N, C-alpha and C positions, 0 to 999 in steps of 0.2 A: 397517255399524255399526263404528265404530272401537273401540279398546280402552277408551276412556273413555266412550263413548256410553251404555253400558248403565246405569252409575251415574247419569249425568246424566238419562237418561230416567226412571229410578226416582225420582229426587228430584222431578222435575216431576209424575209420577203421584201421589206421596205428598202434595205440596202441593195438587194438585187435589182429592184425596180429602178432605183436611183441611177444605176449604171446603164440600164438598157433602154430607158424611156427616151423617146425623141423630144419630149417636152422640156428637157433641161439642157442647158449649155454645159460644156465640160467643167467649167469652174464650179458649178453647183453639185458636181458628183463627188466632191471631196468629203471626207469625214470632218466633223465640226463639233464644237461644244454646243450643248443645249443652252439656249438663252431662257432663263427662268422668269418668273413673274416680276421679279425686281430688275430685270434687264441685265442680270449677271451671268457670265458664261460658267457652265458646269460640265466637267468631264470632256470627253471627246468620243463622238459616236458616229458609226457608219449610217445610222438611221436618222441623222440630223443633217439639215442643209446648212451651208455657211450662212451667217446672219444676213449678209447682203443679197442672198438668193432666196430668202424665206418666202417671197411672193410665189415662187415656183411650187410651193406646197399645195397651191390650188391648181386643179386640173383645168384645161382650156375651157370646158363648158361651165366652169364656176368662176371665171375671172370677174364677172360682174358682182360677185359677192362683196368685194372690198367697197365698192361704191354703195351697195345696198346697206351694208353695216354702218357706213359713215352716215348715210341718210337717216337711219333709224337710231343712231347714237349707240350702237352696240360695240362694246370693246371686244377685241380678240383675246382669247386665253393666251397669256405669254406672248402677246402680239409684238411685232417689230415694225416700227415706222408706219403705224396705222393699218398694217396688214396682218396676215396670219403669223403664228409662231413658226419656228423652224423644225419642230419635232414631227417627223413623218407619221408618228403613232398618235397624233393629236385626235381625240374623238370629236372635237368640234370641227376640225378640218375634214375628217372623214364624213361627218354628217353633212357639211356644206357641199363637199364634192359629190355626194350621193343625191342630195335633195335640191340643189340650186337649179338643175334643169327643170324641176317641177314647178317652179315659181310661176312660170307662164305656160306650162304644158300640163293641164289637169289630167290628161290621159295617162301620163306617167305615174301620177298619184294613184289612179285606179289600178294600174298594173302592179304597183309596189305594195299597196295596202288593201287591195280588194278582197284578199282571202282572210284578212284579219277583221275587217269591219265591212258593213253593208253599205257600199257606195253606189248610188244610182246616178248622182250628179255632184261634181265638185263645185262648190260656191266660192266666190271671192271672200277671202278673210280680211283683206285690206284692199283699198282701191287699186285695181290693176294687178293684184297678186292673188294667186290661188294657194300659196303657201308662204309662211313667214318664219322668221327665226327668233329665237330667244323671247318667246311669248311669256308675258307676265299678267295679262288680263287688264281690264280697265280700272279695277278697284284695288286699293291697298288694304285688303282685309285684315292683315296682321300687323299693321303699322310698321312695316319693314323700312319704310322711308323716313320714319320718325318725323312726319309732317312735311317732308320734302319730296319732290318728284322722284320716283324710282328710276333706276337706269337698267334697261333690259340687259340681262345676262350677267349682272354683278351685284352682289350684296343684297339680293332679294330672291325669292322663289321664282324660278323661271323654267321654261321647257325649251329644249334645243330647237324645236320647230312646232308648228301648229297648222292645221288646215280644217276647213269647214265643209260639210257635205250633207246632202239630202239622201235619205235611205229609200229603199224600194217601197216602204209603207208611208212615205211622205214626211217622216219626222226629220228634224235637223239635228245633226250631231257635230260636236267639236272634238277633234282628235288632237291630243297633246302628246308630242313625241319627245321622249327622253332617249339619248343615244349613249351607249357604252361601247368601248372598244377593248382596251387592255387594262381597264381600271381594276384595282384591287385595294383593299383597305385592311391593313394588318395590325394597327395599333389603336388602342382606346384613346379617346380624347383626354387631354390633360385637364385635371380639375381646375375650373375657373368659376368660382361661385357667382361672380358678377355677371358674366356672360350667360351662365346656365340659368340664372334667375330671369334674365331678360328673355331668353328663348322660351322658357316655360310659361312666362307671362304672355308671350305673343301667341303661342300655339296651344297652350294647355286647355283653354275653354273649348276650342274646336275639337281637340284630340279626345277630350273626355265627354263630349256631347253624346248622349245616348242615341241620338238620331244621326250621328256622324258616320263617316265611312270606315272607321276602324274599331276593332274590339279592344278598347283601351283597358278593359278589365283584365286582359291577359298579361300586360306588362306595363309598368309605370313609365310615364313619359321621360323620366330621368334617364332610362336606359335606351330611349329612342334618340338620344342626342349624339350617338356614335354613327358614323357613316358605315354602310350605305343607308341605314334605316332613317337617319335624320333627313336625308334628301327624299327618300321614298315617302316618308310621313308628310313632309311639307308639301310635296307635289300632290299627293292624294287629297290633302285638306284643301289645297287651292282648287283642284278639279271639283271637289264637292261644293265649295262655295260658288264657283262659277256656274255650276248646274242649278243650284238654288236660285240664282239671280238670272238665269237664262241668258248669260253673257253671249254676245254675238248672235242672239236669237236661237241658241241651242236648247233643245229639249233634253239632251243627254250629253255628258262630257265624259270622254274615255281617255285614259292614259295608255299610250302605246310605248312599251319599253323595248327598245332595240338592243339586243344583247347576244353576242356570239355564244352558242352553247358550249364551245370548247374553252371558254374562259372560266375555268373551274375555280381560279383564284378569287373571282368575284363571288362565286357561290359559297365559298368558305370564309367570307369576310364577316365572321361573327366573333367579335373580339371580347365578348363577355359571356359568362355562364348563363346569364338571364336570356341571352339570345339563343344559345344552344339548347336551352331547356325547352324551347318551343318548336325546334325542328333541326334537321340535319343539314340544311342549306338555307341561304337567304330566301330563295323561292319558297321553300317549305314554310318558313316563318311568316313570310308576307301573305301567303295564301291563308294561313290561319287568322291573320289580323284583319283581312278584308271582310267587311260586312256584305258587300255587293261585288263578288268576284269578277263579274263581266265588265266592271268599270276599269279594269286593269288587264291588259293583254300584252303578251310577248310577241316580238317579231324577230325571226332569225334573219340577220342581215344577208345571209346567203341568197335570199330571194332577189336582192338588188344587183346580183352579179349577172346582169343581162343588159345588153346594149339598148334594148327597147325601153328599159327602165332608167338606166343611168347613162353610161357612155362607154365607148370602146376603151378610153383611157382609164375609166374607173375599174372596169373588169380587169384590165391588164395590171393595174396597180394592186388591187386588193384581193383578187382571186388567188388561191394557192397554186393554181396551174396557169395563171395568166389567161390570155385569150386564145391560146393555141394558134396564134398568128404572129407574124412579124411585120412591123411597119415597113413600108417602102423606104428604101435608102440603104445606107451602109452600116453594118454592125461588125464589131471586131471582138476577138478573144485574146486574152493576154496570159503570159506565164507568170510564175511567182516573182520574176524580176521586172514585171510590168512591161515586158516587150510583147509587141503584137505578134501572135503566132498564126492567126487566121483572120480572114475577112470575108464578108458576104455582101453582095448587093442584091436586094430583093426588088423585083419589078412586077408588073402586072402579069406577065406570062411565065415567070419562073424566077431563077436566081443564078447569079454568078458566084463563084467561090474561088478562094486561093488560100493555101496554107503552106507554111514552111516545114521542113522536117522537124517533127516534134513528137514527143511521146503521146500527146493527147489526140493527135490527128494522123492516123495511118492512111486514111483515105477520105475522099470528099463525102459529104452527106448524100445519101441515096435519093432523098426526096424532101419535100417541104416538112413533112412530119418529123423526120430525123433532124433536119436543120433547127426547127423550133425547139426540139427537146434538148439541144446542146446547152449545158449550164453556163453561167457566168458571162452571158452576152452583154456587150457594152455598145450603146449607140454611138456612132462616130459622126460628129457634127461636120458639116461641109460649108466652105465658103460659097458665096453666090456663084462665082464663076465655075466652081467644081460642080455645083448642082446643075448648072446649064450644060456642062460637058457630059456629065454622067447619064443624063436622060436621053442623050443622042444615040449614036451607034453603040452596040454592046461592046465593040472593040475598045471604045474609050473607057467603059466601065471595067473591062478586064484589065486594061493597062493601069487604071487607078488602083484597083485592088492589089495588083502585083507590086506597085510602088509602096503602098501602105504596108504590106507584109514584109517587104524587103528592108524596111527600117529596123526590123528586129534581128537582122543578120549583120555581122561584122564584115562578112564577105558573101554578099547575096548569091546563092546558088541553090539549085534543087527545089525551086518553088513548084508546087502542084497547082495548076489552074484548071477549073472545070466549069461546065455549064449544065443546068438542068432546066427543062426536061430532056435536052439533047443527050445528056450523059456522055459528053465528050470531054476527055481530060488531056492535058498537056503538061510535060515537065519542062519548066523554064530554067535554063542554066544560070542566067543572071539577069538582073533588072535594076535600073537606077531607083533609089528610094526617095520617098517624100521627105522634104525638109520639115521635120517636126518643130524645129525652133521657130520657124515663121508662123506656125499654127498655135503657139503658146497663148496668144491673146484671144483665141476663138472661144 
């Protein structure tokens, strides 16, 4: 995998999920411009949702995040109408989709992070919450608010999430979670003497403190103002100060850095010779700079690809292989002209199948495994009356599938209809098609 391959792979996976997930309506499956931080449309991407459907970026178990962010005054990155942005590769959205179910379910936190830190008991970090988002701590150590209240998640040092726990030996620890997805940093910051002077004034004393968390003698703070080192530095300094003050009653404060190992572009984000002189990757450099290495730990997000930790929808969306399951309901496959060539109805005891004569489908899938492995599946949304009909006798489901596939034929004939596990197939000479025009608003 090359440095760019990971992001390209994730774009393709996101676009495929957008087509097949039952959580989106058809209008949300279209390619769309990315809406940037200024609210302006940029490009046209399969891995972006139409702006009016941006709320669909949150998975069902995370729908409550919009209300929570509003309550805590947290802005969304490139947010739209008070909700998430429309880029399916948003690391903030991925973080929320993974961790929102943990806010009120501490056992999920144990399952997710228990191999990275010693968790005997998860404590509330805020009233009624075992996990929170965009944590900035109670004190503005670095005058980032310039005398004004800081806003969580913007224009100050913050962590994507945080939780509090008691260890097996009785100490209390605060875990500060930073989340990365497809991030990469390829250019050095533009010289800005005014900004740089302010940044060095804010963080310089803590950075150069002999008792601080970083070996500042290895590299001047001037070269730490480039990403990703600028964020790594600020967050480690904040964690150190929080531990000094025993914030949240914590004896120890640890940074947990969630980063996909396959994102090599992040690891090569060393834009200056001063960085490369310290190591061959961002991790190499950071390990050399840390005075207390156990205060910073990595977490491979692959551990979150389990329904007992996140959700079925999370695994289906972010796993390279999906869930190896198909949701109940109707799925379709299309040809290059966007005509439906095959359809399946998955139910509790098996599935019904129908395809038209096409190069892609010489025969029906032999079992569920083969059905799930078929690429380019698209979920087919149903009207309420269709849902009622299709869950009745399987004869109704078979008839509906035939009508759906018949829309792809100018002269419907030669449809292959089959049932599994019965493995009974029929050739249907002709069948009246569904009126797709009447479904355009679905």
